[in-house]
Biopython code that builds the backbone (N, CA, C, O; Angstrom):
import numpy as np
from Bio.PDB.StructureBuilder import StructureBuilder

atoms = [
    (1, "MET", "N", (34.224, -22.488, -21.635)),
    (1, "MET", "CA", (33.094, -21.650, -21.150)),
    (1, "MET", "C", (33.678, -21.065, -19.876)),
    (1, "MET", "O", (34.220, -21.814, -19.063)),
    (2, "LYS", "N", (33.590, -19.760, -19.671)),
    (2, "LYS", "CA", (33.870, -18.986, -18.526)),
    (2, "LYS", "C", (32.904, -19.410, -17.445)),
    (2, "LYS", "O", (31.750, -19.769, -17.681)),
    (3, "ARG", "N", (33.454, -19.345, -16.234)),
    (3, "ARG", "CA", (32.627, -19.509, -14.984)),
    (3, "ARG", "C", (32.850, -18.294, -14.091)),
    (3, "ARG", "O", (33.932, -17.709, -14.034)),
    (4, "TYR", "N", (31.736, -17.935, -13.376)),
    (4, "TYR", "CA", (31.865, -16.702, -12.647)),
    (4, "TYR", "C", (31.435, -17.041, -11.091)),
    (4, "TYR", "O", (30.768, -18.029, -10.786)),
    (5, "ARG", "N", (31.903, -16.105, -10.202)),
    (5, "ARG", "CA", (31.431, -16.085, -8.790)),
    (5, "ARG", "C", (30.996, -14.661, -8.654)),
    (5, "ARG", "O", (31.778, -13.726, -8.829)),
    (6, "LEU", "N", (29.590, -14.490, -8.302)),
    (6, "LEU", "CA", (29.037, -13.156, -8.126)),
    (6, "LEU", "C", (28.662, -13.057, -6.684)),
    (6, "LEU", "O", (27.898, -13.850, -6.133)),
    (7, "SER", "N", (29.261, -12.006, -6.081)),
    (7, "SER", "CA", (29.040, -11.750, -4.704)),
    (7, "SER", "C", (28.197, -10.396, -4.506)),
    (7, "SER", "O", (28.613, -9.393, -5.085)),
    (8, "VAL", "N", (27.176, -10.322, -3.816)),
    (8, "VAL", "CA", (26.338, -9.232, -3.473)),
    (8, "VAL", "C", (26.707, -8.964, -2.073)),
    (8, "VAL", "O", (26.616, -9.889, -1.266)),
    (9, "CYS", "N", (27.152, -7.697, -1.659)),
    (9, "CYS", "CA", (27.318, -7.296, -0.315)),
    (9, "CYS", "C", (26.194, -7.421, 0.500)),
    (9, "CYS", "O", (25.076, -7.088, 0.105)),
    (10, "LYS", "N", (26.421, -7.900, 1.664)),
    (10, "LYS", "CA", (25.360, -8.004, 2.824)),
    (10, "LYS", "C", (25.603, -7.194, 3.967)),
    (10, "LYS", "O", (24.963, -7.355, 5.006)),
    (11, "GLY", "N", (26.545, -6.280, 3.829)),
    (11, "GLY", "CA", (26.892, -5.278, 5.019)),
    (11, "GLY", "C", (25.584, -4.389, 5.192)),
    (11, "GLY", "O", (24.689, -4.334, 4.349)),
    (12, "SER", "N", (25.595, -3.724, 6.361)),
    (12, "SER", "CA", (24.321, -3.068, 6.797)),
    (12, "SER", "C", (24.008, -2.001, 5.949)),
    (12, "SER", "O", (22.819, -1.840, 5.677)),
    (13, "SER", "N", (25.035, -1.063, 5.369)),
    (13, "SER", "CA", (24.680, 0.007, 4.512)),
    (13, "SER", "C", (24.112, -0.532, 3.187)),
    (13, "SER", "O", (23.162, 0.005, 2.617)),
    (14, "CYS", "N", (24.716, -1.570, 2.753)),
    (14, "CYS", "CA", (24.174, -2.202, 1.348)),
    (14, "CYS", "C", (22.849, -2.708, 1.526)),
    (14, "CYS", "O", (21.986, -2.511, 0.671)),
    (15, "LYS", "N", (22.594, -3.443, 2.736)),
    (15, "LYS", "CA", (21.278, -3.883, 2.926)),
    (15, "LYS", "C", (20.235, -2.881, 3.039)),
    (15, "LYS", "O", (19.163, -3.039, 2.453)),
    (16, "SER", "N", (20.488, -1.804, 3.791)),
    (16, "SER", "CA", (19.589, -0.758, 3.810)),
    (16, "SER", "C", (19.403, 0.021, 2.569)),
    (16, "SER", "O", (18.462, 0.808, 2.468)),
    (17, "ASN", "N", (20.256, -0.163, 1.624)),
    (17, "ASN", "CA", (20.169, 0.423, 0.394)),
    (17, "ASN", "C", (19.531, -0.632, -0.744)),
    (17, "ASN", "O", (19.296, -0.213, -1.877)),
    (18, "GLY", "N", (19.316, -1.754, -0.447)),
    (18, "GLY", "CA", (18.468, -2.707, -1.156)),
    (18, "GLY", "C", (19.177, -3.836, -1.717)),
    (18, "GLY", "O", (18.751, -4.386, -2.732)),
    (19, "SER", "N", (20.321, -4.254, -1.077)),
    (19, "SER", "CA", (21.074, -5.404, -1.655)),
    (19, "SER", "C", (20.349, -6.787, -1.503)),
    (19, "SER", "O", (20.646, -7.738, -2.226)),
    (20, "ASP", "N", (19.461, -6.851, -0.607)),
    (20, "ASP", "CA", (18.629, -8.110, -0.610)),
    (20, "ASP", "C", (17.962, -8.250, -1.930)),
    (20, "ASP", "O", (18.042, -9.311, -2.548)),
    (21, "SER", "N", (17.271, -7.169, -2.414)),
    (21, "SER", "CA", (16.392, -7.237, -3.643)),
    (21, "SER", "C", (17.448, -7.444, -4.779)),
    (21, "SER", "O", (17.165, -8.198, -5.710)),
    (22, "VAL", "N", (18.626, -6.820, -4.738)),
    (22, "VAL", "CA", (19.638, -7.112, -5.821)),
    (22, "VAL", "C", (20.123, -8.536, -5.781)),
    (22, "VAL", "O", (20.398, -9.051, -6.865)),
    (23, "ALA", "N", (20.254, -9.177, -4.785)),
    (23, "ALA", "CA", (20.688, -10.548, -4.662)),
    (23, "ALA", "C", (19.461, -11.410, -5.164)),
    (23, "ALA", "O", (19.658, -12.368, -5.911)),
    (24, "ALA", "N", (18.310, -11.091, -4.783)),
    (24, "ALA", "CA", (17.159, -11.845, -5.354)),
    (24, "ALA", "C", (16.996, -11.711, -6.726)),
    (24, "ALA", "O", (16.597, -12.694, -7.350)),
    (25, "ALA", "N", (17.240, -10.644, -7.327)),
    (25, "ALA", "CA", (17.252, -10.269, -8.812)),
    (25, "ALA", "C", (18.244, -11.198, -9.484)),
    (25, "ALA", "O", (17.948, -11.874, -10.469)),
    (26, "ALA", "N", (19.466, -11.198, -8.890)),
    (26, "ALA", "CA", (20.610, -12.032, -9.441)),
    (26, "ALA", "C", (20.147, -13.450, -9.298)),
    (26, "ALA", "O", (20.263, -14.156, -10.299)),
    (27, "ARG", "N", (19.674, -13.942, -8.284)),
    (27, "ARG", "CA", (19.217, -15.415, -8.311)),
    (27, "ARG", "C", (18.139, -15.719, -9.224)),
    (27, "ARG", "O", (18.241, -16.726, -9.924)),
    (28, "ASP", "N", (17.014, -14.901, -9.314)),
    (28, "ASP", "CA", (16.001, -15.201, -10.178)),
    (28, "ASP", "C", (16.487, -15.114, -11.668)),
    (28, "ASP", "O", (16.028, -15.891, -12.505)),
    (29, "GLU", "N", (17.334, -14.249, -11.961)),
    (29, "GLU", "CA", (17.733, -14.095, -13.454)),
    (29, "GLU", "C", (18.706, -15.111, -13.591)),
    (29, "GLU", "O", (18.633, -15.615, -14.711)),
    (30, "LEU", "N", (19.613, -15.619, -12.863)),
    (30, "LEU", "CA", (20.449, -16.753, -13.108)),
    (30, "LEU", "C", (19.547, -18.024, -13.333)),
    (30, "LEU", "O", (19.822, -18.885, -14.168)),
    (31, "SER", "N", (18.576, -18.056, -12.610)),
    (31, "SER", "CA", (17.609, -19.269, -12.879)),
    (31, "SER", "C", (16.801, -19.204, -14.115)),
    (31, "SER", "O", (16.625, -20.180, -14.844)),
    (32, "ALA", "N", (16.320, -18.037, -14.329)),
    (32, "ALA", "CA", (15.449, -17.814, -15.615)),
    (32, "ALA", "C", (16.370, -18.150, -16.798)),
    (32, "ALA", "O", (15.885, -18.786, -17.733)),
    (33, "ARG", "N", (17.646, -17.780, -16.834)),
    (33, "ARG", "CA", (18.472, -17.865, -18.044)),
    (33, "ARG", "C", (19.237, -19.323, -17.868)),
    (33, "ARG", "O", (20.091, -19.677, -18.681)),
    (34, "LYS", "N", (18.896, -20.046, -16.861)),
    (34, "LYS", "CA", (19.375, -21.445, -16.694)),
    (34, "LYS", "C", (21.113, -21.184, -16.595)),
    (34, "LYS", "O", (21.872, -21.838, -17.310)),
    (35, "LEU", "N", (21.526, -20.339, -15.799)),
    (35, "LEU", "CA", (23.126, -19.959, -15.755)),
    (35, "LEU", "C", (23.596, -20.378, -14.441)),
    (35, "LEU", "O", (24.717, -20.009, -14.091)),
    (36, "GLN", "N", (22.832, -21.154, -13.609)),
    (36, "GLN", "CA", (23.505, -21.477, -12.209)),
    (36, "GLN", "C", (24.630, -22.325, -12.343)),
    (36, "GLN", "O", (25.408, -22.298, -11.389)),
    (37, "THR", "N", (24.925, -23.111, -13.338)),
    (37, "THR", "CA", (25.984, -23.882, -13.299)),
    (37, "THR", "C", (27.292, -23.107, -13.898)),
    (37, "THR", "O", (28.450, -23.520, -13.830)),
    (38, "ARG", "N", (26.877, -21.970, -14.461)),
    (38, "ARG", "CA", (27.973, -21.086, -14.955)),
    (38, "ARG", "C", (28.356, -20.028, -13.994)),
    (38, "ARG", "O", (29.435, -19.445, -14.095)),
    (39, "CYS", "N", (27.423, -19.746, -12.985)),
    (39, "CYS", "CA", (27.759, -18.686, -12.006)),
    (39, "CYS", "C", (27.249, -18.925, -10.609)),
    (39, "CYS", "O", (26.058, -19.084, -10.343)),
    (40, "GLU", "N", (28.213, -18.940, -9.753)),
    (40, "GLU", "CA", (27.822, -19.129, -8.275)),
    (40, "GLU", "C", (27.466, -17.867, -7.616)),
    (40, "GLU", "O", (28.190, -16.880, -7.744)),
    (41, "LEU", "N", (26.345, -17.843, -6.887)),
    (41, "LEU", "CA", (25.917, -16.609, -6.257)),
    (41, "LEU", "C", (26.413, -16.638, -4.798)),
    (41, "LEU", "O", (26.384, -17.714, -4.201)),
    (42, "TYR", "N", (26.832, -15.611, -4.229)),
    (42, "TYR", "CA", (27.171, -15.632, -2.876)),
    (42, "TYR", "C", (26.844, -14.155, -2.270)),
    (42, "TYR", "O", (26.739, -13.159, -2.986)),
    (43, "ARG", "N", (26.708, -14.151, -0.943)),
    (43, "ARG", "CA", (26.507, -12.879, -0.414)),
    (43, "ARG", "C", (27.800, -12.509, 0.349)),
    (43, "ARG", "O", (28.045, -13.144, 1.375)),
    (44, "GLY", "N", (28.612, -11.584, -0.039)),
    (44, "GLY", "CA", (29.970, -11.194, 0.367)),
    (44, "GLY", "C", (29.677, -10.227, 1.522)),
    (44, "GLY", "O", (28.607, -9.653, 1.722)),
    (45, "GLY", "N", (30.852, -10.136, 2.283)),
    (45, "GLY", "CA", (30.806, -9.143, 3.454)),
    (45, "GLY", "C", (31.033, -7.687, 2.863)),
    (45, "GLY", "O", (31.008, -7.429, 1.659)),
    (46, "CYS", "N", (31.248, -6.817, 3.829)),
    (46, "CYS", "CA", (31.473, -5.396, 3.366)),
    (46, "CYS", "C", (32.747, -5.134, 2.652)),
    (46, "CYS", "O", (33.813, -5.554, 3.100)),
    (47, "TYR", "N", (32.671, -4.509, 1.648)),
    (47, "TYR", "CA", (33.798, -4.246, 0.694)),
    (47, "TYR", "C", (34.433, -2.848, 1.102)),
    (47, "TYR", "O", (35.526, -2.488, 0.663)),
    (48, "GLY", "N", (33.702, -2.121, 1.936)),
    (48, "GLY", "CA", (34.249, -0.875, 2.345)),
    (48, "GLY", "C", (33.927, 0.365, 1.523)),
    (48, "GLY", "O", (34.474, 1.455, 1.698)),
    (49, "PHE", "N", (32.925, 0.089, 0.545)),
    (49, "PHE", "CA", (32.494, 1.260, -0.215)),
    (49, "PHE", "C", (30.988, 1.493, 0.069)),
    (49, "PHE", "O", (30.166, 1.651, -0.834)),
    (50, "CYS", "N", (30.713, 1.503, 1.268)),
    (50, "CYS", "CA", (29.363, 1.576, 1.698)),
    (50, "CYS", "C", (28.509, 2.673, 1.056)),
    (50, "CYS", "O", (27.324, 2.488, 0.776)),
    (51, "HIS", "N", (29.219, 3.930, 0.813)),
    (51, "HIS", "CA", (28.535, 4.938, 0.222)),
    (51, "HIS", "C", (28.188, 4.739, -1.197)),
    (51, "HIS", "O", (27.563, 5.623, -1.783)),
    (52, "MET", "N", (28.563, 3.575, -1.846)),
    (52, "MET", "CA", (28.492, 3.522, -3.307)),
    (52, "MET", "C", (27.572, 2.133, -3.473)),
    (52, "MET", "O", (27.357, 1.656, -4.587)),
    (53, "GLY", "N", (27.090, 1.579, -2.328)),
    (53, "GLY", "CA", (26.232, 0.336, -2.408)),
    (53, "GLY", "C", (24.879, 0.515, -2.860)),
    (53, "GLY", "O", (24.374, 1.631, -2.979)),
    (54, "PRO", "N", (24.308, -0.518, -3.104)),
    (54, "PRO", "CA", (24.676, -2.018, -2.933)),
    (54, "PRO", "C", (25.792, -2.203, -4.074)),
    (54, "PRO", "O", (25.713, -1.781, -5.228)),
    (55, "ASN", "N", (26.848, -2.927, -3.499)),
    (55, "ASN", "CA", (27.969, -3.267, -4.272)),
    (55, "ASN", "C", (27.875, -4.814, -4.657)),
    (55, "ASN", "O", (27.327, -5.653, -3.941)),
    (56, "VAL", "N", (28.429, -5.052, -5.775)),
    (56, "VAL", "CA", (28.495, -6.478, -6.325)),
    (56, "VAL", "C", (29.945, -6.515, -7.080)),
    (56, "VAL", "O", (30.408, -5.622, -7.789)),
    (57, "VAL", "N", (30.532, -7.737, -6.762)),
    (57, "VAL", "CA", (31.747, -8.075, -7.357)),
    (57, "VAL", "C", (31.586, -9.395, -8.093)),
    (57, "VAL", "O", (31.042, -10.352, -7.542)),
    (58, "ILE", "N", (32.027, -9.447, -9.259)),
    (58, "ILE", "CA", (32.039, -10.611, -10.094)),
    (58, "ILE", "C", (33.483, -10.971, -10.556)),
    (58, "ILE", "O", (34.183, -10.150, -11.148)),
    (59, "ARG", "N", (33.901, -12.239, -10.260)),
    (59, "ARG", "CA", (35.089, -12.657, -10.698)),
    (59, "ARG", "C", (35.033, -13.865, -11.452)),
    (59, "ARG", "O", (34.275, -14.800, -11.192)),
    (60, "GLU", "N", (35.965, -13.825, -12.525)),
    (60, "GLU", "CA", (36.113, -15.114, -13.362)),
    (60, "GLU", "C", (36.710, -16.272, -12.454)),
    (60, "GLU", "O", (37.700, -16.052, -11.757)),
    (61, "GLU", "N", (36.139, -17.407, -12.477)),
    (61, "GLU", "CA", (36.720, -18.634, -11.761)),
    (61, "GLU", "C", (37.876, -19.064, -12.595)),
    (61, "GLU", "O", (37.689, -19.393, -13.766)),
    (62, "THR", "N", (39.038, -19.079, -12.066)),
    (62, "THR", "CA", (40.173, -19.481, -12.861)),
    (62, "THR", "C", (40.903, -20.851, -12.493)),
    (62, "THR", "O", (41.896, -21.303, -13.063)),
    (63, "GLY", "N", (40.241, -21.395, -11.475)),
    (63, "GLY", "CA", (40.882, -22.631, -10.979)),
    (63, "GLY", "C", (41.748, -22.366, -9.762)),
    (63, "GLY", "O", (42.275, -23.282, -9.130)),
    (64, "ARG", "N", (41.872, -21.156, -9.472)),
    (64, "ARG", "CA", (42.674, -20.757, -8.304)),
    (64, "ARG", "C", (42.146, -21.441, -7.040)),
    (64, "ARG", "O", (40.945, -21.524, -6.783)),
    (65, "LYS", "N", (43.132, -21.928, -6.265)),
    (65, "LYS", "CA", (42.761, -22.786, -5.081)),
    (65, "LYS", "C", (42.129, -21.787, -4.069)),
    (65, "LYS", "O", (42.680, -20.731, -3.758)),
    (66, "ARG", "N", (40.966, -22.188, -3.592)),
    (66, "ARG", "CA", (40.222, -21.274, -2.667)),
    (66, "ARG", "C", (40.680, -21.474, -1.184)),
    (66, "ARG", "O", (40.616, -22.553, -0.595)),
    (67, "ASP", "N", (41.128, -20.358, -0.674)),
    (67, "ASP", "CA", (41.618, -20.289, 0.776)),
    (67, "ASP", "C", (40.389, -19.898, 1.623)),
    (67, "ASP", "O", (39.736, -18.865, 1.479)),
    (68, "PRO", "N", (40.184, -20.811, 2.468)),
    (68, "PRO", "CA", (38.913, -20.446, 3.433)),
    (68, "PRO", "C", (39.123, -19.247, 4.202)),
    (68, "PRO", "O", (38.134, -18.738, 4.729)),
    (69, "LEU", "N", (40.280, -18.704, 4.354)),
    (69, "LEU", "CA", (40.539, -17.479, 5.177)),
    (69, "LEU", "C", (40.741, -16.377, 4.344)),
    (69, "LEU", "O", (41.026, -15.304, 4.877)),
    (70, "SER", "N", (40.630, -16.463, 2.950)),
    (70, "SER", "CA", (40.868, -15.454, 2.020)),
    (70, "SER", "C", (39.978, -14.296, 2.235)),
    (70, "SER", "O", (38.797, -14.454, 2.547)),
    (71, "PRO", "N", (40.571, -13.019, 2.058)),
    (71, "PRO", "CA", (39.702, -11.875, 2.056)),
    (71, "PRO", "C", (38.840, -11.446, 0.896)),
    (71, "PRO", "O", (38.259, -10.362, 0.866)),
    (72, "GLU", "N", (38.788, -12.355, -0.061)),
    (72, "GLU", "CA", (38.198, -12.075, -1.407)),
    (72, "GLU", "C", (36.795, -11.816, -1.370)),
    (72, "GLU", "O", (36.319, -11.133, -2.277)),
    (73, "ASP", "N", (35.904, -12.344, -0.274)),
    (73, "ASP", "CA", (34.509, -11.931, -0.256)),
    (73, "ASP", "C", (34.284, -10.733, 0.538)),
    (73, "ASP", "O", (33.118, -10.485, 0.847)),
    (74, "PHE", "N", (35.292, -9.882, 0.950)),
    (74, "PHE", "CA", (34.981, -8.670, 1.529)),
    (74, "PHE", "C", (36.081, -7.699, 1.199)),
    (74, "PHE", "O", (36.349, -6.800, 1.997)),
    (75, "GLN", "N", (36.750, -7.835, 0.036)),
    (75, "GLN", "CA", (37.680, -6.796, -0.369)),
    (75, "GLN", "C", (37.944, -6.993, -1.881)),
    (75, "GLN", "O", (37.858, -8.112, -2.385)),
    (76, "LEU", "N", (38.257, -5.926, -2.578)),
    (76, "LEU", "CA", (38.639, -6.020, -3.857)),
    (76, "LEU", "C", (40.170, -6.650, -3.999)),
    (76, "LEU", "O", (41.060, -6.148, -3.313)),
    (77, "MET", "N", (40.440, -7.636, -4.799)),
    (77, "MET", "CA", (41.633, -8.366, -4.918)),
    (77, "MET", "C", (42.605, -7.884, -6.009)),
    (77, "MET", "O", (43.809, -8.138, -6.051)),
    (78, "GLY", "N", (41.876, -7.126, -6.910)),
    (78, "GLY", "CA", (42.767, -6.680, -8.117)),
    (78, "GLY", "C", (43.161, -7.775, -9.036)),
    (78, "GLY", "O", (44.133, -7.649, -9.781)),
    (79, "TRP", "N", (42.400, -8.894, -9.004)),
    (79, "TRP", "CA", (42.721, -9.971, -9.759)),
    (79, "TRP", "C", (42.202, -9.747, -11.237)),
    (79, "TRP", "O", (41.202, -9.055, -11.430)),
    (80, "GLU", "N", (42.902, -10.346, -12.291)),
    (80, "GLU", "CA", (42.280, -10.415, -13.561)),
    (80, "GLU", "C", (40.973, -11.034, -13.601)),
    (80, "GLU", "O", (40.664, -12.040, -12.963)),
    (81, "GLY", "N", (40.165, -10.334, -14.441)),
    (81, "GLY", "CA", (38.734, -10.827, -14.441)),
    (81, "GLY", "C", (37.821, -10.411, -13.245)),
    (81, "GLY", "O", (36.653, -10.794, -13.181)),
    (82, "GLU", "N", (38.349, -9.682, -12.378)),
    (82, "GLU", "CA", (37.500, -9.043, -11.318)),
    (82, "GLU", "C", (36.834, -7.810, -11.716)),
    (82, "GLU", "O", (37.466, -6.905, -12.261)),
    (83, "VAL", "N", (35.546, -7.728, -11.460)),
    (83, "VAL", "CA", (34.690, -6.472, -11.896)),
    (83, "VAL", "C", (33.904, -6.012, -10.684)),
    (83, "VAL", "O", (33.231, -6.812, -10.033)),
    (84, "TYR", "N", (33.982, -4.798, -10.396)),
    (84, "TYR", "CA", (33.282, -4.161, -9.317)),
    (84, "TYR", "C", (32.110, -3.283, -9.813)),
    (84, "TYR", "O", (32.298, -2.340, -10.582)),
    (85, "TYR", "N", (30.937, -3.620, -9.359)),
    (85, "TYR", "CA", (29.774, -2.711, -9.753)),
    (85, "TYR", "C", (29.179, -2.114, -8.546)),
    (85, "TYR", "O", (28.925, -2.757, -7.529)),
    (86, "SER", "N", (28.968, -0.843, -8.707)),
    (86, "SER", "CA", (28.261, -0.057, -7.634)),
    (86, "SER", "C", (26.942, 0.358, -7.860)),
    (86, "SER", "O", (26.462, 0.148, -8.974)),
    (87, "HIS", "N", (26.203, 0.969, -6.903)),
    (87, "HIS", "CA", (24.857, 1.520, -6.845)),
    (87, "HIS", "C", (23.962, 0.633, -7.664)),
    (87, "HIS", "O", (23.301, 1.078, -8.601)),
    (88, "MET", "N", (23.949, -0.686, -7.282)),
    (88, "MET", "CA", (23.317, -1.561, -8.000)),
    (88, "MET", "C", (21.657, -1.584, -7.677)),
    (88, "MET", "O", (21.194, -1.293, -6.574)),
    (89, "THR", "N", (20.973, -1.921, -8.666)),
    (89, "THR", "CA", (19.449, -2.079, -8.380)),
    (89, "THR", "C", (19.063, -3.414, -9.023)),
    (89, "THR", "O", (19.793, -3.980, -9.836)),
    (90, "PRO", "N", (17.872, -3.892, -8.616)),
    (90, "PRO", "CA", (17.533, -5.173, -9.380)),
    (90, "PRO", "C", (17.565, -5.122, -10.948)),
    (90, "PRO", "O", (18.045, -6.023, -11.635)),
    (91, "GLU", "N", (17.059, -4.086, -11.392)),
    (91, "GLU", "CA", (17.064, -3.744, -12.905)),
    (91, "GLU", "C", (18.470, -3.898, -13.468)),
    (91, "GLU", "O", (18.693, -4.641, -14.424)),
    (92, "LYS", "N", (19.443, -3.163, -12.842)),
    (92, "LYS", "CA", (20.900, -3.198, -13.324)),
    (92, "LYS", "C", (21.474, -4.607, -13.099)),
    (92, "LYS", "O", (22.291, -5.028, -13.918)),
    (93, "MET", "N", (21.096, -5.400, -12.007)),
    (93, "MET", "CA", (21.608, -6.629, -11.763)),
    (93, "MET", "C", (21.066, -7.582, -12.859)),
    (93, "MET", "O", (21.818, -8.461, -13.280)),
    (94, "LYS", "N", (19.787, -7.461, -13.356)),
    (94, "LYS", "CA", (19.367, -8.371, -14.389)),
    (94, "LYS", "C", (20.188, -8.067, -15.697)),
    (94, "LYS", "O", (20.579, -9.006, -16.390)),
    (95, "ARG", "N", (20.446, -6.787, -16.030)),
    (95, "ARG", "CA", (21.372, -6.508, -17.103)),
    (95, "ARG", "C", (22.652, -6.988, -16.944)),
    (95, "ARG", "O", (23.162, -7.464, -17.958)),
    (96, "VAL", "N", (23.270, -6.985, -15.982)),
    (96, "VAL", "CA", (24.607, -7.594, -15.646)),
    (96, "VAL", "C", (24.624, -9.113, -15.875)),
    (96, "VAL", "O", (25.573, -9.655, -16.440)),
    (97, "VAL", "N", (23.651, -9.727, -15.464)),
    (97, "VAL", "CA", (23.555, -11.219, -15.621)),
    (97, "VAL", "C", (23.479, -11.471, -17.099)),
    (97, "VAL", "O", (24.282, -12.217, -17.659)),
    (98, "ALA", "N", (22.457, -10.812, -17.767)),
    (98, "ALA", "CA", (22.253, -11.106, -19.294)),
    (98, "ALA", "C", (23.539, -10.785, -20.046)),
    (98, "ALA", "O", (23.916, -11.559, -20.927)),
    (99, "GLU", "N", (24.298, -9.590, -19.724)),
    (99, "GLU", "CA", (25.472, -9.410, -20.485)),
    (99, "GLU", "C", (26.887, -9.807, -20.114)),
    (99, "GLU", "O", (27.743, -10.293, -20.853)),
    (100, "HIS", "N", (26.971, -9.501, -18.800)),
    (100, "HIS", "CA", (28.179, -10.080, -18.175)),
    (100, "HIS", "C", (28.373, -11.571, -18.008)),
    (100, "HIS", "O", (29.370, -12.150, -18.439)),
    (101, "ILE", "N", (27.383, -12.170, -17.365)),
    (101, "ILE", "CA", (27.362, -13.496, -17.257)),
    (101, "ILE", "C", (27.083, -14.375, -18.452)),
    (101, "ILE", "O", (27.789, -15.348, -18.715)),
    (102, "GLU", "N", (25.999, -13.996, -19.197)),
    (102, "GLU", "CA", (25.513, -14.851, -20.197)),
    (102, "GLU", "C", (26.377, -14.611, -21.499)),
    (102, "GLU", "O", (26.635, -15.551, -22.249)),
    (103, "GLN", "N", (26.803, -13.365, -21.737)),
    (103, "GLN", "CA", (27.534, -13.035, -23.076)),
    (103, "GLN", "C", (28.980, -12.705, -22.769)),
    (103, "GLN", "O", (29.671, -12.268, -23.689)),
    (104, "ASP", "N", (29.502, -12.872, -21.567)),
    (104, "ASP", "CA", (30.830, -12.465, -21.216)),
    (104, "ASP", "C", (31.248, -11.039, -21.663)),
    (104, "ASP", "O", (32.334, -10.820, -22.199)),
    (105, "LYS", "N", (30.338, -10.102, -21.413)),
    (105, "LYS", "CA", (30.495, -8.698, -21.875)),
    (105, "LYS", "C", (30.277, -7.827, -20.597)),
    (105, "LYS", "O", (29.150, -7.353, -20.451)),
    (106, "PRO", "N", (31.221, -7.566, -19.663)),
    (106, "PRO", "CA", (31.128, -6.755, -18.757)),
    (106, "PRO", "C", (30.388, -5.390, -19.065)),
    (106, "PRO", "O", (30.652, -4.766, -20.093)),
    (107, "VAL", "N", (29.387, -4.909, -18.080)),
    (107, "VAL", "CA", (28.710, -3.601, -18.459)),
    (107, "VAL", "C", (29.583, -2.446, -18.022)),
    (107, "VAL", "O", (29.444, -2.042, -16.867)),
    (108, "VAL", "N", (30.359, -1.942, -18.721)),
    (108, "VAL", "CA", (31.410, -0.935, -18.481)),
    (108, "VAL", "C", (30.733, 0.266, -17.742)),
    (108, "VAL", "O", (31.261, 0.717, -16.726)),
    (109, "GLU", "N", (29.573, 0.789, -18.236)),
    (109, "GLU", "CA", (28.975, 1.980, -17.774)),
    (109, "GLU", "C", (28.481, 1.809, -16.313)),
    (109, "GLU", "O", (28.265, 2.823, -15.649)),
    (110, "LEU", "N", (28.303, 0.648, -15.810)),
    (110, "LEU", "CA", (27.950, 0.259, -14.484)),
    (110, "LEU", "C", (29.033, 0.031, -13.543)),
    (110, "LEU", "O", (28.747, -0.185, -12.366)),
    (111, "PHE", "N", (30.302, 0.056, -13.945)),
    (111, "PHE", "CA", (31.483, -0.195, -13.110)),
    (111, "PHE", "C", (31.535, 0.747, -11.878)),
    (111, "PHE", "O", (31.252, 1.940, -11.990)),
    (112, "GLY", "N", (31.853, 0.261, -10.857)),
    (112, "GLY", "CA", (32.219, 1.212, -9.668)),
    (112, "GLY", "C", (33.463, 1.761, -9.727)),
    (112, "GLY", "O", (34.269, 1.139, -10.419)),
    (113, "HIS", "N", (33.891, 2.874, -9.129)),
    (113, "HIS", "CA", (35.140, 3.501, -9.267)),
    (113, "HIS", "C", (35.580, 3.815, -7.940)),
    (113, "HIS", "O", (35.544, 5.004, -7.623)),
    (114, "PRO", "N", (36.052, 2.847, -6.975)),
    (114, "PRO", "CA", (36.196, 3.135, -5.553)),
    (114, "PRO", "C", (37.412, 4.198, -5.299)),
    (114, "PRO", "O", (37.545, 4.758, -4.211)),
    (115, "ASP", "N", (38.274, 4.420, -6.390)),
    (115, "ASP", "CA", (39.363, 5.277, -6.116)),
    (115, "ASP", "C", (38.941, 6.859, -6.334)),
    (115, "ASP", "O", (39.720, 7.782, -6.094)),
    (116, "GLU", "N", (37.687, 7.026, -6.792)),
    (116, "GLU", "CA", (37.205, 8.436, -7.011)),
    (116, "GLU", "C", (36.281, 8.759, -5.757)),
    (116, "GLU", "O", (35.538, 7.941, -5.214)),
    (117, "ALA", "N", (36.435, 9.957, -5.424)),
    (117, "ALA", "CA", (35.640, 10.533, -4.339)),
    (117, "ALA", "C", (34.302, 10.905, -4.962)),
    (117, "ALA", "O", (34.231, 11.412, -6.082)),
    (118, "GLU", "N", (33.223, 10.632, -4.186)),
    (118, "GLU", "CA", (31.865, 10.989, -4.586)),
    (118, "GLU", "C", (31.417, 12.376, -3.977)),
    (118, "GLU", "O", (30.296, 12.823, -4.218)),
]
sb = StructureBuilder()
sb.init_structure("model")
sb.init_model(0)
sb.init_chain("A")
sb.init_seg("    ")
for serial, (resi, resn, name, xyz) in enumerate(atoms, 1):
    if name == "N":
        sb.init_residue(resn, " ", resi, " ")
    sb.init_atom(name, np.array(xyz, "f"), 0.0, 1.0, " ", f" {name:<3s}", serial, name[0])
structure = sb.get_structure()
């Protein structure tokens, strides 16, 4: 069974755009679906895509040794199994938990595209 690490940005722009409610929706949906052992929820730092927030990054846990000084909670690492979601809302977060976390099916139409200008 796949395991995930879900990080919701807590930077000031994302917070002002509703990331606290996105994180609460993730926590509530993980609990309602009994997925807490399958997915750890974190509040990540700023990913640098403030204009696209609230931002959420989900990574498959692969057994990679965790470096406490790693930049992974505040930048995209380009790792296999890493998915970046932008412009998140509580409703979108519930869908991501239901499909990506519970069914292992990332929600492609909600992916963020940081390399594209808005």
